[in-house]
N, C-alpha and C positions, 0 to 999 in steps of 0.2 A: 439313810445315813444319820438322820437326826431323830430317829424314832424314840430314842431314850429321853429326849427333851420334852417330857410331859409337863403338864401344868404344875403338878406337885413338885417335880424336880426343880423347875424354874423358881417356884414360890419359895422353896427352902433355901435356894441360893440367894435370892433377894433378901429374905429375912435374916440370913447369916451376915449380911452386910450392914445390918442395923444394930446399933448398940443395945446391950441388954438392959440399959436403963429405961428403955421403952417397952411398953406392954405389947407383946407380939402374938397373943392368942386370938383365935377366931372371934370376930365381933368387935375387935378394937381397930382403931384407925390404921395403924401401921400394917396389920395383917390384911385388912380389906383392900387397902391401896396396892399392896404388893401382889395380892391375888389378881386384881384387875389387870395389872401390868403383865403378870405371868400368863394370863389367858391370851392377851394380845401377842406376846412374844411366841407363844406356842403356835399361833396361826402363822407368824412370820417364818418359823422353822419349817412348818409344813410347806409353805410356798417355796422356801429355799430348797427343800428336798426335791420338789417338782422341777425346779430350775436345773439342779444338778443332774437329774435324770434326763432332762432334755439335751444335755451336752453329750450324753452317751447315745450314739446312733443305734445301738442295740435295743434301746427302749422306745424308739420312735416308730410310729406307724402312720399310714395314710398321708395326709397333706403335710404333716410335720416332717415326716421322712423325706417327702419329695422336696420340700423347701430346703432342708438341711443339705442333701446331696447336690442339689442344683447350685446352691450358694458356694459350695466348696469345690466341686469338680465339674459343674456344668451338666450333670447327668439329669435326664428326664425319664419318667416312667413310660415304657413302651405301651401304646394302646392296644386293645384287642382288635381282632379282625373277623369279618364275617366269612363263613364258609360259602363256597359257590361251586356249581357244577353244571353240566349239561344234561338235560333230560331227553330221552328218546320218546317220541310221541307217535302214536298210531291213531289215525282218524282223519276227518276232514273238518277243519275248523279254523278259526282265527283266535290266536292267543294274544292278549294285550298286556302291556307292561303293568305289573302289579297283580296279575292273576296269581292265585295261590295254589300251591301243591303241598303235600305233607306226608309224613310217615304215620304209622298207626298210633303212635303216642302223641300225635298232634304237634310235633315240631314242624313249623311251616317254612316254606321257601317261596319267595316271590319272583315272578318273571321280571327280568331286567331289560327285556326287549319285547317288541311285538313281532309276531311271525304268523304266516299263513301255512297251515299244514295240509298237504294234499297226499293222503295215504300214509306217508311216514315223514318224519322231520325231527328237528331238534330245537329246543328252547333253553336258553341260559337262565339259571335261577340263582338267587342268593338267599341264605337263611335270614329270617326276619329278626333273629336274636343274635347278638354278637357273642363270639367266643366258641369254645370247643363243643358247646352243646349242639352245634350244627354239624359236627362230624358224625356221619351215619354210615352204616354198611351199604354195600352195593345192593341194588334192587329193593330198596326200602322206601323210596319216595314214590309211592304208587297211588296216593289218594288225592282228592280235591275237596277242600272244605266247602267250596261253592262249585257246584257242578258246571262244567263248561260243555255246552252242547257240541256233539260231534266227535268228542275224544273217546276212543275205544279203550286205550290203555296208555299208561305213562310210567316210566321208571328211570332210575339212574343206573346205568350199566356199571359204572365204576364207583369204588368207595369214595366217600367225601371226607377229606382229612385236612383241609386247608384253613379251617377256622381255629382261632386261638384266643385265649383269655387275655385280659389286661395283665401286664406284668405284676407279679406278686411283690409284696413288701420284701420277702426273703431274697428274691432274685435281684431286685433293685439294690438292696443292701449289699449283696455279694458283688455286684458290679462296682459299687462304690469302693469296697475293700480291694477289689482287684485293681482299680484305678490308683489306689494308694500304694499297694504293695508291688505292683508290676507296672511302673510308670511307662506310658506310651510316648515315644519321642522319635522324631526323625526317621520314621519308617522302619522302626525295629519290629521284632516279632510281636511284641505286645501291642504295637500300634495296629498291625493288621488284625489282631484278635479283637481289639476295641472297635475298629471300623465295622467288622462283621457283626459283632454281638450287639452293637447299638442300633443295627438296622431292624426295623419293625418286622416281626415274624421270625427272627432268628433266635434260637434258644441257646446255642453253644457253637463254638468254632474251634478247630484245631489247625495249627499252622505248620507247614512243612517248608523249610528254607532250602533253596538251591536244589529243588526236587528234579529239575530238568536242565541243570547247568547254571552258570553264573546268571545273576540278576533275575532268577525265577522264584516265584513264591506260589505255593498251592494253599488255598484256604478251603477246608472241608467244613460244611455247615450242616446243622440239623435245625428243624423248625422249633417254634416255641413249645410244641407238644412233645419235644425230644424224640421226634420221629423223622423219617426220611422227608426232606423238603420237596415241595412241588417244584417243577422245573422253572415256573415263572418266578419263584422266589430266588432260586439260584441265579437266574438271568438278571434279576433286579440287583442283587448284591454284587454281581460282576460289574454291572453298569455303574454302581456306586463307587466301588473301589478302583476299578481299572477298566473303563469301557473299551471294548475291542473295536467297535465301529463296523465297517463293512470289509468283506474279504474279497480280494481280487483273484484273478484266474491262477495266480501262482501260490495262492494260499496265504498271502500276507494280509494282515489286518491294518486298517487305516489309522486307528488311534490307540491300539494296544501298546502299553509301555510308554506312552507319550505324556503321561502326567495329567490327563484330562479328568481323572477321578481323584480319590483320596491318596492313592499310591504315588510315590515320587517318580519323576522322570527317569526312565531307564530300567524300572522294575516291572517285569512282566508277571502279573498276577493272574492265576487261574482259580476261579471259584467252582467248586464241584460238590456233589452229593456223596456221602459214604455209600457203602453197599450193605444190604440187609443180611445179617446172619440169623437165619430162621431157627428158632428154638422150639422144638416139638417136645411135648411133655405127656407122659402117660403115668397114671398113678391109681392105686386101689385105696379107697377110703372107707372108714366107718362113719356113716352119715347120721346126723341128728334128725330124728323123724319130724321135727318141727319145720324143717326146710325141704323144699322141693329139689329135685335133681337140677333143674335149671337155675335155681337160686344159688345152690352150692357151686355149680360150675362158674356162674358169673362172678361170685365172690372170689373164687380162686383166680380166675382170669384177671380180675381187676387188681388184685394184690401183686400178681406176677408182672403184669404190664407196668404197674407203677415202679417196681424194682428195676425192670429192664430199662425203663426210661431214665432212671436215676444214674445208671452207669454208662449211658451212651457217651462216647468220646471221653471217657474217664481214663487218664493215663495210669492211675494207681490201681483202680479196680477194673483192670482190663480183661476180665473173665466173668462168666456167669457162674456163680457159686452154687454147687449142688446142695450144700448145707442150707444156704439161705432160701433156696426154692422150697426145700422141705419144710423149713420153719414157717414160711409164708403159707403153705398149704395147711399146716397144722393150726395156724392161727386164724384161718378164714372162717367166717361165721358158717356154722352148719357142719363143720368137720370135727369129729371126735378123735379120730386117729387116722394114720395112713401107713401104707407100706408099698413095696415094689415100685418105688419111684424110678422112672427111666427118663433121662434127658438126652435127646438126640441119639437114642439107641444105647446109651451107657449109663453109668452111675458115677460119673466124675465131673469135675469142673470143665466148662467149655471155654477155651481161650478165644480172645477176640484180637484179630490183627488190627494194628493201628499204624500202618505204614502208608506212605503216599501212594503206593501201587495198589494197596488193598486195605482201605480203612473201613472197618466193620462196626456196625451198631447192632445190638441184639433186638430182634423183632419176634414177638410171640407168634408161633404157628399153630399147629393142631394141639388141642388139649383134650386128651382122652381120659375119662374118669370111670373107674369101675367101682360100684358100690358093693362092699362085702359085708 
């Protein structure tokens, strides 16, 4: 804002305020004194520029952003979470808390319990690194950094996807803007959205009012990775907003709608997961010879996955764009050109339902690439 207030500009302004009866050329007293003052004033203008920038939340990052949004709206950055899973173990051995298992790229998982394995059994493990780095494919945790005698084989039968990174500056800033622009009060729609999205592990929420009659609210959530949430996350958010308690023989819940959570008394809130809309893609490409087939496929997969995550529960972009998928493929490293793009058997946009009965998020399925 004050970039134009250079030392020379300030100096000329100061000299202009001194009468011409005084000598104002370099080396004379008036000039030298004014230049000293101009140098100091220039420093003050630089500091003032930084102060003004700090008033604009768009310019803040890290701890400064955290302090700003907390002081004004009480928002805090959501921490990351460790991924965890159960491993199927074959052998005869004792596994102790802290024993390590890993995937081929040495992402390690630590046993969170001790167990004796006789033939077959399970052991629960947690990634040693926080964040989405611990989200790994099924049947990938098959190694042991330190050999455990008696184990014949070990693997994770299911995909691991419940690790998430610390909330980014952009997400925290967006929640701040949302709190300003969509004020949450007295159990309105925005209040339910705020309750859900402030819960650690939740990436986004969609609210359906009166979905099952008067005083009913449905909250659809996705996790911080913009993917289907694990059931324990759904259950935890339900407990936070409107705990159901225990169910009697007639199907009635002991605390549902009673106001024991964030939701007001008389409002029956149901927290649920969306359904996955599988997006299968096949395409023919002209490949850069400097890349392997696996590298190109991974690059394409990463680009498309990021796009699909960005439109999850997006009421405006409620379809998978055929054109954008094509553009992502073309811009993936290793792709020179492409043709014959087919998405879910056709060559048009794929609509996404966003209703309380069938709320869909796009999830990448099979990616078939032909090199021509």
